[in-house]
DRENVEXTOR-423811 format. One line per 2 residues: number of its first residue (from 1); their letters; for each residue x, y, z of N, C-alpha, C, CB. Coordinates in Angstrom, 3 decimals. Glycine has a CB too. Layout:
<nodes>
NUM) a) X Y Z X Y Z X Y Z X Y Z; ...
</nodes>
This chain:
<nodes>
1) xx) 80.969 186.894 74.506 80.586 187.274 73.145 80.708 186.061 72.220 81.470 188.449 72.629; 79.670 185.794 71.472 79.684 184.639 70.581 80.463 184.943 69.314 78.259 184.214 70.234
3) xx) 80.998 183.907 68.718 81.730 184.020 67.465 80.775 183.653 66.341 83.004 183.105 67.454; 80.398 184.635 65.514 79.399 184.390 64.477 79.836 183.316 63.497 79.104 185.666 63.731
5) xx) 81.158 183.119 63.347 81.655 182.148 62.375 81.266 180.728 62.731 83.154 182.246 62.262; 81.127 180.441 64.006 80.848 179.072 64.431 79.597 178.998 65.311 82.051 178.500 65.183
7) xx) 78.761 180.045 65.249 77.511 180.066 66.002 76.353 179.998 65.017 77.409 181.341 66.898; 75.581 178.915 65.029 74.528 178.728 64.027 73.269 179.548 64.313 74.163 177.269 63.943
9) xx) 73.399 180.867 64.193 72.245 181.745 64.346 72.501 183.030 63.572 71.963 182.047 65.846; 71.414 183.629 63.091 71.494 184.944 62.463 70.395 185.815 63.066 71.353 184.846 60.898
11) xx) 69.964 186.855 62.373 68.948 187.729 62.946 67.529 187.197 62.753 69.059 189.101 62.338; 67.404 185.997 62.185 66.082 185.410 61.935 65.893 184.085 62.669 65.877 185.200 60.441
13) xx) 66.911 183.227 62.632 66.770 181.877 63.186 68.002 181.486 63.980 66.522 180.858 62.069; 67.817 180.442 64.777 68.940 179.842 65.500 68.735 178.337 65.522 69.061 180.416 66.955
15) xx) 69.835 177.599 65.536 69.730 176.148 65.627 69.157 175.762 66.993 71.114 175.480 65.400; 68.448 174.649 67.021 67.793 174.217 68.261 68.787 173.989 69.395 67.004 172.943 68.015
17) xx) 70.038 173.750 69.062 71.060 173.554 70.104 71.278 174.810 70.926 72.377 173.122 69.478; 70.817 175.950 70.442 70.984 177.214 71.143 69.749 177.593 71.962 71.299 178.311 70.152
19) xx) 68.826 176.669 72.104 67.628 176.924 72.903 68.024 177.365 74.313 66.730 175.663 72.961; 67.429 178.454 74.783 67.753 178.993 76.100 68.933 179.941 76.099 68.028 177.881 77.039
21) xx) 69.646 180.000 74.969 70.817 180.885 74.869 70.547 182.102 74.001 72.005 180.122 74.312; 69.442 182.061 73.240 69.088 183.178 72.372 67.631 183.550 72.625 69.321 182.823 70.871
23) xx) 67.286 184.782 72.320 65.920 185.241 72.512 65.406 185.889 71.233 65.835 186.228 73.690; 64.099 185.724 71.003 63.455 186.399 69.894 63.740 185.813 68.526 63.853 187.797 69.896
25) xx) 64.304 184.608 68.467 64.624 183.973 67.194 63.850 182.672 67.048 66.135 183.715 67.078; 63.460 182.372 65.830 62.842 181.088 65.553 63.896 179.992 65.665 62.183 181.082 64.152
27) xx) 63.553 178.907 66.341 64.475 177.782 66.464 64.235 176.803 65.325 64.311 177.077 67.834; 65.319 176.297 64.757 65.215 175.399 63.605 66.185 174.240 63.753 65.487 176.158 62.292
29) xx) 65.734 173.047 63.368 66.636 171.898 63.334 67.510 171.936 62.095 65.845 170.591 63.380; 66.996 172.571 61.039 67.736 172.636 59.787 67.551 171.380 58.961 69.205 172.861 60.057
31) xx) 67.980 171.463 57.726 67.906 170.327 56.800 69.195 170.272 55.999 66.667 170.443 55.853; 69.705 169.069 55.790 70.974 168.915 55.096 70.813 169.100 53.591 71.573 167.549 55.393
33) xx) 71.786 169.764 53.002 71.875 169.917 51.553 73.334 169.739 51.158 71.322 171.313 51.083; 73.571 169.643 49.871 74.922 169.421 49.353 75.284 170.530 48.374 75.034 168.034 48.668
35) xx) 76.529 170.962 48.415 77.012 171.943 47.441 77.050 171.277 46.076 78.426 172.497 47.835; 76.355 171.867 45.100 76.249 171.261 43.786 77.119 171.891 42.730 74.863 171.308 43.342
37) xx) 77.874 172.922 43.086 78.777 173.580 42.160 80.222 173.328 42.579 78.485 175.089 42.092; 81.165 173.431 41.644 82.554 173.127 41.993 83.108 173.947 43.148 83.415 173.334 40.804
39) xx) 82.719 175.223 43.237 83.277 176.107 44.263 82.264 177.198 44.561 84.641 176.723 43.807; 81.975 177.414 45.845 80.961 178.385 46.250 81.500 179.224 47.406 79.638 177.673 46.656
41) xx) 81.319 180.532 47.315 81.729 181.422 48.394 80.785 181.290 49.584 81.772 182.876 47.906; 81.361 181.216 50.777 80.607 181.255 52.031 80.729 182.679 52.557 81.142 180.186 53.089
43) xx) 79.625 183.398 52.574 79.634 184.832 52.809 79.321 185.183 54.259 78.645 185.508 51.895; 79.845 186.324 54.704 79.561 186.811 56.052 78.127 187.302 56.173 80.527 187.929 56.425
45) xx) 77.554 187.785 55.073 76.179 188.276 55.032 75.680 188.123 53.603 76.082 189.771 55.515; 74.386 188.085 53.375 73.889 187.975 52.001 74.444 189.084 51.121 72.363 188.012 51.983
47) xx) 75.115 188.707 50.052 75.729 189.688 49.169 76.957 190.349 49.751 74.739 190.728 48.817; 77.438 189.867 50.896 78.583 190.478 51.571 79.905 189.852 51.176 78.414 190.379 53.056
49) xx) 80.914 190.090 52.012 82.260 189.611 51.729 82.416 188.121 51.995 83.260 190.379 52.550; 83.407 187.540 51.342 83.688 186.111 51.495 84.428 185.856 52.804 84.514 185.585 50.299
51) xx) 83.922 184.907 53.583 84.645 184.408 54.745 85.511 183.221 54.358 83.672 184.017 55.863; 84.873 182.229 53.692 85.566 181.020 53.283 84.913 180.536 51.999 85.523 179.920 54.400
53) xx) 85.275 179.336 51.563 84.632 178.718 50.414 84.290 177.278 50.745 85.535 178.792 49.166; 83.271 176.752 50.078 82.907 175.342 50.207 82.999 174.709 48.830 81.472 175.169 50.814
55) xx) 83.244 173.400 48.820 83.510 172.670 47.589 82.347 171.758 47.224 84.789 171.858 47.723; 82.333 171.342 45.977 81.314 170.397 45.527 81.264 169.183 46.460 81.593 169.949 44.073
57) xx) 80.060 168.833 46.871 79.873 167.676 47.733 79.928 167.972 49.211 80.882 166.671 47.420; 80.363 169.174 49.609 80.336 169.528 51.029 78.893 169.541 51.525 81.009 170.908 51.271
59) xx) 78.676 168.959 52.697 77.337 168.974 53.292 77.159 170.233 54.126 77.101 167.714 54.160; 75.998 170.873 53.947 75.667 172.089 54.673 74.327 171.905 55.368 75.632 173.311 53.725
61) xx) 74.269 172.281 56.636 73.004 172.276 57.358 72.318 173.614 57.087 73.218 172.039 58.904; 71.229 173.574 56.356 70.516 174.794 55.974 69.525 175.158 57.076 69.782 174.611 54.609
63) xx) 69.723 176.337 57.672 68.877 176.795 58.764 67.851 177.825 58.323 69.723 177.368 59.857; 68.116 178.500 57.201 67.213 179.556 56.762 67.429 179.808 55.275 67.433 180.857 57.582
65) xx) 66.351 180.075 54.560 66.397 180.468 53.155 65.631 181.772 53.017 65.802 179.356 52.220; 66.281 182.764 52.411 65.639 184.077 52.335 66.280 184.898 51.222 65.743 184.823 53.690
67) xx) 65.452 185.422 50.333 65.900 186.329 49.270 67.081 185.773 48.471 66.281 187.667 49.867; 67.003 184.492 48.116 68.004 183.898 47.239 69.262 183.414 47.922 68.376 184.864 46.220
69) xx) 69.339 183.570 49.237 70.497 183.079 49.988 70.044 182.075 51.045 71.263 184.253 50.650; 70.945 181.187 51.417 70.684 180.234 52.486 71.705 180.445 53.589 70.728 178.773 51.963
71) xx) 71.220 180.484 54.836 72.122 180.551 55.987 72.429 179.124 56.395 71.495 181.369 57.183; 73.716 178.783 56.451 74.116 177.386 56.602 75.231 177.233 57.626 74.560 176.817 55.263
73) xx) 75.430 175.991 58.040 76.594 175.601 58.828 77.240 174.403 58.150 76.202 175.271 60.309; 78.534 174.525 57.842 79.244 173.469 57.129 79.537 172.294 58.060 80.550 174.011 56.527
75) xx) 79.265 171.094 57.568 79.508 169.897 58.373 80.993 169.707 58.653 78.949 168.662 57.670; 81.854 170.033 57.689 83.272 169.688 57.816 83.998 170.465 58.904 83.962 169.918 56.511
77) xx) 83.513 171.670 59.245 84.244 172.471 60.227 83.363 173.358 61.100 85.236 173.323 59.523; 82.040 173.271 60.924 81.143 174.065 61.748 81.040 175.528 61.365 81.568 173.974 63.140
79) xx) 81.670 175.931 60.261 81.673 177.335 59.857 80.280 177.731 59.374 82.730 177.590 58.749; 79.821 178.899 59.786 78.494 179.395 59.432 78.585 180.583 58.482 77.720 179.788 60.690
81) xx) 77.599 180.714 57.632 77.561 181.844 56.711 76.466 181.654 55.684 78.911 182.023 56.019; 76.561 182.417 54.628 75.526 182.428 53.603 76.087 181.962 52.260 74.922 183.830 53.470
83) xx) 75.283 181.169 51.567 75.620 180.752 50.208 74.437 181.079 49.309 75.973 179.225 50.146; 74.720 181.198 48.015 73.630 181.378 47.061 72.746 180.142 47.089 74.173 181.640 45.627
85) xx) 71.443 180.348 47.197 70.525 179.218 47.310 70.600 178.303 46.098 69.104 179.714 47.491; 70.870 178.866 44.925 70.934 178.070 43.708 72.143 177.126 43.682 70.974 178.985 42.506
87) xx) 73.094 177.332 44.585 74.275 176.457 44.614 74.012 175.155 45.359 75.447 177.181 45.258; 72.842 175.037 45.977 72.535 173.867 46.791 71.771 172.814 46.005 71.738 174.274 48.012
89) xx) 72.041 171.556 46.326 71.318 170.426 45.769 70.867 169.524 46.909 72.197 169.644 44.753; 69.921 168.616 46.648 69.490 167.686 47.700 70.668 166.914 48.275 68.448 166.709 47.154
91) xx) 70.549 166.580 49.532 71.614 165.872 50.234 71.872 164.514 49.594 71.261 165.703 51.716; 73.139 164.213 49.356 73.529 162.915 48.813 74.659 162.338 49.658 73.963 163.039 47.324
93) xx) 74.859 161.051 49.523 75.935 160.391 50.237 77.122 160.226 49.280 75.468 159.011 50.806; 78.208 160.974 49.462 79.336 160.845 48.541 80.032 159.499 48.708 80.333 161.981 48.759
95) xx) 80.588 159.008 47.617 81.321 157.737 47.643 82.818 157.937 47.418 80.764 156.790 46.585; 83.184 159.063 46.764 84.578 159.320 46.416 84.907 160.798 46.636 84.859 158.914 44.947
97) xx) 86.207 161.075 46.722 86.647 162.460 46.850 87.844 162.703 45.940 87.002 162.793 48.318; 88.030 163.950 45.545 89.158 164.329 44.696 90.406 164.373 45.566 88.910 165.710 43.989
99) xx) 91.361 163.491 45.293 92.546 163.344 46.143 93.817 163.831 45.464 92.714 161.898 46.547; 93.670 164.622 44.407 94.787 165.286 43.728 94.526 166.791 43.809 94.936 164.798 42.218
101) xx) 95.519 167.613 43.499 95.313 169.063 43.653 94.087 169.597 42.935 96.513 169.794 43.157; 93.808 169.085 41.729 92.653 169.560 40.975 92.304 168.561 39.892 92.925 170.945 40.364
103) xx) 91.048 168.601 39.465 90.575 167.774 38.372 89.518 168.561 37.619 90.013 166.413 38.885; 88.940 167.933 36.591 87.847 168.558 35.857 86.645 167.634 35.840 88.278 168.909 34.423
105) xx) 85.483 168.230 35.720 84.253 167.468 35.569 83.686 167.759 34.188 83.222 167.818 36.691; 83.214 166.708 33.511 82.805 166.797 32.114 81.356 166.333 31.946 83.742 165.959 31.226
107) xx) 80.732 166.783 30.853 79.381 166.325 30.512 79.401 164.952 29.862 78.701 167.322 29.582; 80.537 164.588 29.243 80.697 163.283 28.596 82.061 162.718 28.970 80.547 163.396 27.043
109) xx) 82.251 161.406 28.843 83.528 160.804 29.215 84.595 160.987 28.132 83.337 159.326 29.503; 84.985 162.228 27.916 85.988 162.532 26.899 86.785 163.763 27.306 85.325 162.750 25.523
111) xx) 88.115 163.645 27.277 88.963 164.792 27.616 88.991 165.811 26.483 90.388 164.327 27.936; 88.418 165.476 25.341 88.410 166.394 24.205 87.201 167.332 24.225 88.428 165.609 22.908
113) xx) 86.308 167.117 25.160 85.133 167.972 25.291 85.405 169.093 26.290 83.906 167.146 25.730; 84.650 170.183 26.173 84.809 171.302 27.088 84.414 170.877 28.499 83.967 172.509 26.626
115) xx) 85.249 171.194 29.461 84.964 170.834 30.838 83.829 171.701 31.401 86.230 170.979 31.697; 83.130 171.162 32.394 82.060 171.897 33.054 82.574 172.729 34.215 80.997 170.944 33.540
117) xx) 83.715 172.348 34.758 84.252 173.086 35.886 85.490 172.425 36.447 83.211 173.224 36.964; 86.172 173.157 37.330 87.376 172.677 37.997 87.024 172.182 39.384 88.445 173.783 38.073
119) xx) 87.432 170.970 39.702 87.232 170.405 41.028 88.547 170.431 41.787 86.678 168.964 40.940; 88.518 170.906 43.015 89.726 170.998 43.819 89.842 169.837 44.799 89.755 172.314 44.568
121) xx) 91.041 169.653 45.304 91.293 168.654 46.335 90.229 168.750 47.426 92.706 168.834 46.937; 89.621 167.625 47.745 88.623 167.598 48.807 87.192 167.619 48.319 88.835 168.740 49.708
123) xx) 86.966 167.948 47.045 85.603 167.888 46.504 85.089 166.452 46.596 85.563 168.396 45.024; 83.797 166.308 46.843 83.207 164.983 47.060 82.150 164.703 45.997 82.587 164.881 48.477
125) xx) 82.064 163.434 45.602 81.154 163.043 44.528 80.481 161.724 44.859 81.900 162.938 43.192; 79.277 161.580 44.378 78.589 160.291 44.450 78.759 159.607 43.098 77.062 160.465 44.818
127) xx) 79.549 158.542 43.077 79.867 157.837 41.830 78.988 156.592 41.707 81.378 157.449 41.780; 78.320 156.472 40.554 77.460 155.306 40.355 78.097 154.244 39.481 76.157 155.729 39.751
129) xx) 79.121 154.619 38.707 79.737 153.639 37.811 81.133 154.103 37.431 78.874 153.425 36.544; 82.058 153.160 37.398 83.420 153.439 36.934 83.719 152.523 35.767 84.469 153.248 38.077
131) xx) 84.057 153.137 34.635 84.425 152.374 33.449 85.704 152.962 32.879 83.283 152.384 32.389; 86.796 152.253 33.081 88.067 152.689 32.533 88.541 154.002 33.113 87.966 152.807 31.055
133) xx) 88.827 154.958 32.253 89.451 156.212 32.666 88.487 157.200 33.298 90.102 156.851 31.496; 87.171 156.933 33.231 86.205 157.891 33.751 85.255 157.251 34.763 85.411 158.498 32.609
135) xx) 84.904 158.057 35.759 83.892 157.681 36.733 82.663 158.539 36.486 84.415 157.847 38.196; 81.492 157.919 36.482 80.246 158.640 36.235 79.554 158.958 37.558 79.311 157.817 35.320
137) xx) 79.190 160.223 37.730 78.513 160.643 38.945 77.045 160.240 38.908 78.645 162.154 39.138; 76.384 160.354 40.041 74.979 159.965 40.134 74.075 160.845 39.283 74.524 160.015 41.571
139) xx) 74.550 162.038 38.904 73.750 162.911 38.041 74.264 162.933 36.597 73.741 164.326 38.604; 75.069 161.940 36.233 75.446 161.768 34.836 76.577 162.620 34.328 74.303 162.019 34.017
141) xx) 77.456 163.059 35.217 78.653 163.781 34.794 79.877 162.878 34.999 78.808 165.123 35.586; 81.040 163.320 34.500 82.186 162.418 34.451 83.458 163.101 34.971 82.403 161.920 33.015
143) xx) 84.237 162.307 35.722 85.486 162.771 36.319 86.544 161.704 36.077 85.317 163.068 37.852; 87.798 162.100 35.765 88.845 161.091 35.590 88.992 160.186 36.815 90.173 161.769 35.294
145) xx) 88.942 158.893 36.579 88.982 157.923 37.665 90.253 158.060 38.499 88.877 156.513 37.110; 91.373 158.320 37.839 92.653 158.362 38.546 92.754 159.524 39.529 93.780 158.449 37.552
147) xx) 91.834 160.464 39.469 91.863 161.613 40.375 91.013 161.402 41.622 91.392 162.850 39.650; 90.374 160.240 41.737 89.439 159.985 42.823 89.938 158.908 43.767 88.097 159.594 42.269
149) xx) 89.514 159.032 45.022 89.747 157.988 46.021 88.445 157.725 46.758 90.879 158.396 47.018; 88.248 156.498 47.252 87.043 156.211 48.038 86.981 157.090 49.279 87.002 154.730 48.441
151) xx) 85.775 157.343 49.760 85.618 158.184 50.938 86.315 157.596 52.159 84.148 158.390 51.236; 86.515 156.292 52.173 87.175 155.649 53.302 88.684 155.816 53.271 86.833 154.188 53.331
153) xx) 89.215 156.321 52.155 90.663 156.447 51.987 91.137 157.824 52.457 91.059 156.217 50.510; 92.298 157.856 53.105 92.885 159.106 53.569 94.366 159.142 53.209 92.689 159.272 55.093
155) xx) 94.886 160.340 53.001 96.310 160.520 52.811 96.997 160.511 54.176 96.605 161.835 52.044; 98.329 160.428 54.195 99.021 160.216 55.469 100.027 161.302 55.832 99.722 158.908 55.432
157) xx) 100.347 162.186 54.918 101.374 163.199 55.173 100.794 164.594 54.919 102.627 162.955 54.279; 100.355 165.303 55.972 99.764 166.622 55.766 100.676 167.592 55.023 99.390 167.211 57.085
159) xx) 101.981 167.524 55.285 102.897 168.438 54.603 102.933 168.177 53.105 104.300 168.313 55.183; 102.861 166.900 52.711 102.830 166.570 51.285 101.570 167.116 50.637 102.917 165.052 51.077
161) xx) 100.451 167.084 51.357 99.209 167.652 50.822 99.346 169.163 50.671 98.008 167.309 51.739; 99.903 169.826 51.679 100.108 171.267 51.589 100.990 171.620 50.396 100.732 171.799 52.881
163) xx) 101.996 170.783 50.138 102.888 171.040 49.009 102.180 170.889 47.668 104.077 170.105 49.066; 101.059 170.171 47.630 100.286 170.080 46.390 99.819 171.448 45.906 99.084 169.169 46.589
165) xx) 99.698 172.390 46.825 99.176 173.707 46.478 100.267 174.702 46.082 98.392 174.259 47.634; 101.522 174.277 46.031 102.596 175.189 45.637 102.262 175.861 44.306 103.938 174.434 45.535
167) xx) 102.427 177.173 44.265 102.137 177.933 43.051 100.708 178.424 42.951 102.444 177.106 41.866; 99.822 177.924 43.803 98.438 178.391 43.784 98.401 179.862 44.188 97.546 177.534 44.732
169) xx) 97.670 180.705 43.471 97.622 182.121 43.841 96.954 182.339 45.191 96.888 182.913 42.776; 97.432 183.352 45.905 96.842 183.697 47.188 95.472 184.313 46.974 97.751 184.659 47.969
171) xx) 94.501 183.883 47.775 93.153 184.439 47.723 92.584 184.454 49.131 92.237 183.624 46.760; 92.252 185.655 49.610 91.693 185.790 50.957 90.408 184.972 51.071 91.419 187.281 51.292
173) xx) 90.355 184.072 52.036 89.196 183.220 52.222 89.100 182.069 51.249 87.981 184.026 52.125; 90.137 181.876 50.426 90.104 180.841 49.403 90.345 179.451 49.953 91.115 181.138 48.354
175) xx) 89.706 178.472 49.320 89.837 177.073 49.733 90.027 176.133 48.560 88.627 176.652 50.520; 90.618 176.620 47.456 90.716 175.761 46.279 92.029 175.956 45.547 89.561 176.025 45.338
177) xx) 92.259 175.117 44.559 93.452 175.213 43.718 93.419 176.483 42.870 93.572 173.975 42.814; 92.241 177.080 42.715 92.140 178.329 41.967 92.646 179.521 42.778 90.698 178.566 41.542
179) xx) 92.598 179.408 44.096 93.039 180.467 44.982 92.818 180.041 46.415 92.305 181.782 44.684; 93.804 180.311 47.278 93.737 179.781 48.639 94.497 180.697 49.576 94.305 178.346 48.706
181) xx) 94.113 180.681 50.859 94.857 181.464 51.842 95.543 180.520 52.829 93.918 182.454 52.590; 96.198 181.104 53.831 97.041 180.300 54.722 96.253 179.231 55.464 97.739 181.194 55.721
183) xx) 95.124 179.612 56.037 94.343 178.631 56.787 93.674 177.624 55.863 93.293 179.331 57.636; 93.394 178.039 54.616 92.827 177.117 53.644 93.782 175.988 53.317 92.451 177.852 52.383
185) xx) 95.070 176.303 53.188 96.079 175.272 52.915 96.150 174.276 54.066 97.465 175.913 52.680; 96.229 174.803 55.277 96.347 173.925 56.446 95.107 173.064 56.597 96.574 174.747 57.721
187) xx) 93.926 173.664 56.434 92.706 172.873 56.572 92.633 171.771 55.513 91.475 173.777 56.472; 92.931 172.106 54.263 92.892 171.100 53.200 93.849 169.954 53.504 93.240 171.735 51.844
189) xx) 95.041 170.294 53.998 96.049 169.285 54.297 95.592 168.348 55.412 97.361 169.953 54.683; 95.029 168.916 56.467 94.636 168.090 57.597 93.381 167.265 57.293 94.401 168.963 58.818
191) xx) 92.386 167.873 56.653 91.179 167.126 56.341 91.468 165.964 55.402 90.141 168.043 55.728; 92.389 166.157 54.448 92.737 165.081 53.525 93.365 163.900 54.250 93.685 165.594 52.453
193) xx) 93.922 164.174 55.418 94.543 163.115 56.216 93.640 162.654 57.366 95.880 163.599 56.772; 92.382 163.090 57.336 91.436 162.654 58.341 91.569 163.328 59.684 91.562 161.222 58.523
195) xx) 92.217 164.496 59.727 92.421 165.233 60.969 91.452 166.417 61.002 93.904 165.716 61.099; 90.545 166.475 61.969 89.605 167.602 62.037 90.340 168.933 62.110 88.678 167.454 63.247
197) xx) 89.781 169.954 61.446 90.461 171.239 61.411 89.465 172.356 61.130 91.572 171.233 60.356; 89.425 173.392 61.962 88.567 174.550 61.694 89.026 175.323 60.465 88.540 175.476 62.903
199) xx) 88.256 176.374 60.125 88.510 177.080 58.879 89.483 178.231 58.939 87.267 177.575 58.368; 89.617 178.920 60.069 90.469 180.101 60.163 91.639 179.849 61.104 89.658 181.311 60.637
201) xx) 92.718 180.605 60.910 93.954 180.326 61.642 93.799 180.476 63.152 95.049 181.238 61.158; 93.024 181.466 63.622 92.863 181.631 65.065 92.094 180.461 65.666 92.146 182.949 65.376
203) xx) 91.111 179.945 64.926 90.369 178.773 65.383 91.260 177.537 65.354 89.116 178.550 64.515; 92.121 177.440 64.359 93.054 176.323 64.269 94.038 176.330 65.432 93.809 176.370 62.944
205) xx) 94.500 177.514 65.807 95.461 177.633 66.915 94.865 177.092 68.213 95.890 179.105 67.105; 93.575 177.284 68.387 92.909 176.831 69.617 92.550 175.350 69.581 91.654 177.646 69.854
207) xx) 92.492 174.750 68.376 91.907 173.411 68.270 92.841 172.316 67.778 90.753 173.468 67.373; 93.922 172.674 67.105 94.733 171.663 66.417 96.071 171.466 67.124 94.967 172.067 64.949
209) xx) 96.408 170.219 67.399 97.727 169.889 67.922 97.944 170.351 69.356 98.776 170.487 67.047; 99.215 170.252 69.791 99.613 170.682 71.134 100.783 171.650 71.024 99.990 169.461 72.024
211) xx) 100.856 172.581 71.957 101.893 173.609 71.934 103.277 172.985 72.077 101.656 174.634 73.049; 104.180 173.383 71.208 105.553 172.865 71.222 106.411 173.727 72.139 106.152 172.833 69.785
213) xx) 107.152 173.088 73.002 108.033 173.833 73.911 109.171 174.498 73.144 108.604 172.900 74.993; 109.606 175.626 73.627 110.749 176.301 73.008 111.994 175.439 73.132 110.988 177.682 73.653
215) xx) 112.803 175.456 72.081 114.038 174.697 72.084 113.933 173.311 71.476 114.524 174.578 73.458; 112.711 172.844 71.244 112.517 171.534 70.618 112.704 171.676 69.111 111.103 170.952 70.950
217) xx) 113.415 170.744 68.504 113.647 170.799 67.063 112.330 170.698 66.303 114.601 169.676 66.627; 112.225 171.501 65.253 111.039 171.446 64.409 111.069 170.175 63.567 110.947 172.698 63.505
219) xx) 109.875 169.723 63.185 109.801 168.577 62.297 108.651 168.765 61.308 109.623 167.273 63.104; 108.665 167.956 60.282 107.677 168.024 59.214 106.263 167.941 59.787 107.909 166.897 58.195
221) xx) 105.407 168.861 59.357 104.029 168.882 59.815 103.754 169.833 60.961 103.636 167.533 60.216; 104.783 170.356 61.621 104.564 171.332 62.689 103.880 172.573 62.121 105.904 171.713 63.372
223) xx) 102.987 173.160 62.910 102.246 174.339 62.481 102.780 175.577 63.187 100.742 174.167 62.757; 103.142 176.588 62.399 103.644 177.864 62.915 102.519 178.888 62.862 104.885 178.357 62.101
225) xx) 102.257 179.525 63.999 101.150 180.470 64.080 101.633 181.879 64.403 100.148 180.015 65.126; 101.111 182.813 63.647 101.222 184.233 63.939 99.810 184.768 64.117 101.992 185.002 62.806
227) xx) 99.659 185.981 64.580 98.336 186.592 64.636 97.816 186.746 63.208 98.380 187.974 65.374; 96.782 185.985 62.878 96.203 186.066 61.550 96.923 185.282 60.480 96.143 187.455 61.144
229) xx) 97.836 184.377 60.868 98.566 183.623 59.847 98.995 182.264 60.393 99.798 184.418 59.363; 99.106 181.287 59.468 99.567 179.955 59.832 100.371 179.381 58.671 98.372 179.027 60.197
231) xx) 101.369 178.572 58.997 102.210 177.902 58.006 102.535 176.510 58.514 103.513 178.712 57.724; 102.984 175.633 57.619 103.321 174.261 57.990 104.770 173.958 57.638 102.381 173.263 57.293
233) xx) 105.483 173.348 58.566 106.872 172.967 58.321 106.943 171.785 57.364 107.579 172.626 59.641; 107.895 171.844 56.441 108.163 170.692 55.579 109.451 169.988 56.002 108.256 171.131 54.107
235) xx) 110.277 170.672 56.768 111.457 170.082 57.377 111.902 171.015 58.509 112.608 169.862 56.316; 113.089 170.820 59.025 113.540 171.614 60.180 113.826 173.062 59.821 114.782 170.995 60.782
237) xx) 113.937 173.373 58.524 114.365 174.722 58.144 113.375 175.475 57.270 115.664 174.644 57.434; 112.327 174.792 56.744 111.441 175.465 55.804 109.973 175.241 56.161 111.715 174.980 54.384
239) xx) 109.163 176.214 55.765 107.713 176.094 55.856 107.122 176.213 54.456 107.116 177.175 56.807; 105.882 175.758 54.323 105.095 176.013 53.120 103.853 176.759 53.581 104.728 174.672 52.346
241) xx) 103.514 177.850 52.872 102.329 178.618 53.274 101.838 179.498 52.141 102.634 179.478 54.503; 100.530 179.795 52.190 99.952 180.797 51.301 100.181 182.149 51.957 98.416 180.533 51.030
243) xx) 100.822 183.041 51.234 101.177 184.312 51.870 101.017 185.486 50.923 102.600 184.262 52.381; 100.577 186.599 51.480 100.398 187.805 50.696 101.702 188.419 50.253 99.621 188.800 51.469
245) xx) 102.810 188.063 50.908 104.120 188.607 50.534 104.496 188.172 49.123 105.201 188.156 51.535; 104.268 186.899 48.810 104.534 186.368 47.466 103.261 186.221 46.640 105.232 185.021 47.565
247) xx) 102.106 186.415 47.269 100.800 186.261 46.624 100.628 184.874 46.002 100.616 187.333 45.553; 101.133 183.877 46.716 101.057 182.497 46.240 101.423 181.564 47.386 101.997 182.269 45.015
249) xx) 101.216 180.282 47.160 101.698 179.266 48.084 103.152 178.991 47.747 100.837 177.960 48.008; 104.036 179.192 48.703 105.467 179.083 48.450 106.170 178.432 49.642 106.072 180.469 48.159
251) xx) 107.406 178.010 49.388 108.311 177.660 50.475 108.942 178.942 51.015 109.406 176.652 49.996; 109.330 178.895 52.289 110.104 179.990 52.869 110.912 179.438 54.025 109.182 181.159 53.338
253) xx) 112.109 179.948 54.209 112.906 179.534 55.343 112.236 179.942 56.649 114.306 180.129 55.252; 112.300 179.086 57.657 111.657 179.392 58.935 112.265 180.641 59.554 111.783 178.206 59.902
255) xx) 113.585 180.718 59.601 114.246 181.893 60.185 113.893 183.153 59.409 115.772 181.700 60.209; 113.860 183.034 58.078 113.519 184.176 57.229 112.099 184.648 57.507 113.674 183.810 55.745
257) xx) 111.170 183.708 57.608 109.770 184.068 57.840 109.586 184.701 59.211 108.871 182.837 57.708; 110.224 184.127 60.231 110.109 184.693 61.569 110.620 186.126 61.606 110.873 183.838 62.574
259) xx) 111.729 186.370 60.952 112.298 187.718 60.940 111.444 188.676 60.118 113.720 187.687 60.389; 111.025 188.234 58.937 110.270 189.112 58.043 108.932 189.520 58.658 110.036 188.422 56.697
261) xx) 108.215 188.537 59.202 106.902 188.839 59.751 107.023 189.658 61.033 106.126 187.546 60.018; 108.062 189.400 61.815 108.292 190.202 63.016 108.537 191.661 62.657 109.477 189.650 63.810
263) xx) 109.299 191.902 61.589 109.569 193.268 61.162 108.315 193.954 60.635 110.650 193.279 60.098; 107.442 193.174 59.993 106.232 193.745 59.422 105.124 193.926 60.455 105.739 192.875 58.297
265) xx) 104.954 192.923 61.313 103.787 192.887 62.199 104.112 193.126 63.667 103.103 191.572 62.063; 105.391 193.112 64.031 105.775 193.291 65.418 106.236 191.995 66.053 104.631 193.863 66.202
267) xx) 107.103 192.130 67.041 107.702 190.953 67.668 106.673 190.076 68.367 108.756 191.379 68.658; 105.553 190.667 68.805 104.546 189.887 69.521 103.560 189.196 68.590 103.795 190.775 70.472
269) xx) 103.777 189.288 67.283 102.846 188.671 66.340 102.992 187.157 66.288 103.052 189.248 64.958; 104.173 186.633 66.652 104.388 185.192 66.608 103.779 184.548 67.844 105.894 184.861 66.506
271) xx) 102.897 183.579 67.638 102.178 182.931 68.732 102.831 181.641 69.201 100.771 182.648 68.312; 103.541 180.969 68.294 104.181 179.723 68.670 103.963 178.620 67.654 103.684 179.281 70.002
273) xx) 104.420 177.425 68.029 104.361 176.250 67.136 103.517 175.174 67.816 105.809 175.702 66.802; 102.683 174.524 67.010 101.874 173.428 67.528 102.179 172.162 66.718 100.350 173.779 67.470
275) xx) 102.235 171.045 67.405 102.586 169.766 66.774 101.354 168.874 66.687 103.713 169.051 67.563; 101.168 168.283 65.520 100.011 167.406 65.300 100.133 166.120 66.116 99.871 167.069 63.805
</nodes>
């Protein structure tokens, strides 16, 4: 059985890579586009529920456009779904990315003007000019220079990146400082450090790191997996995670979390620890 989240096909088209594996669908190579809004929901179906979110500057392979929605596959993690067609812009080559928890984008280079939107960690921009405190994008908008890093630059401590989201409200399928879920925190942390990472916790469990043997001391950056949940260790005794229990990104003791989730979800809910 195929996983629709990472299989580039719907009831109309399929990517050419699936030739011979699907029947009755038009095959398409797709065309690259860029997310042109600060934050866009990636939907399970047109007008349906949110699976994940994509950020400004994320590249999407557009396989189909129909009735105001585009069926896409995200370059950063292979996740497939639907976005509003109006959220897409022509493909551009980003030069910088937002390397702080959040920033704002403005119509003019002034912090006294009303902002156009909130940019979250990981948003990508094509910058054509930097003058002092502001960087100007290729389409004439402005972002504080101090919030940007070149695309070639990466952070080095995934746990420190995860801690940037402390206090962010919990949001199912969220991927931004406005709202985020457990797998969103882990993905943001790893991608900021140049480590490939899928979008959902079950996909992360299969793809990220190596299984840690029982009895080995935990260390910063270790990933704790439960059925439907993931958290990251900040030291030998604590994790940081987006959780519905607190409805926010918070610290929690490892022993406390193991006991609490076991009582809520059952002793078999804990899958283990993986080390980056």
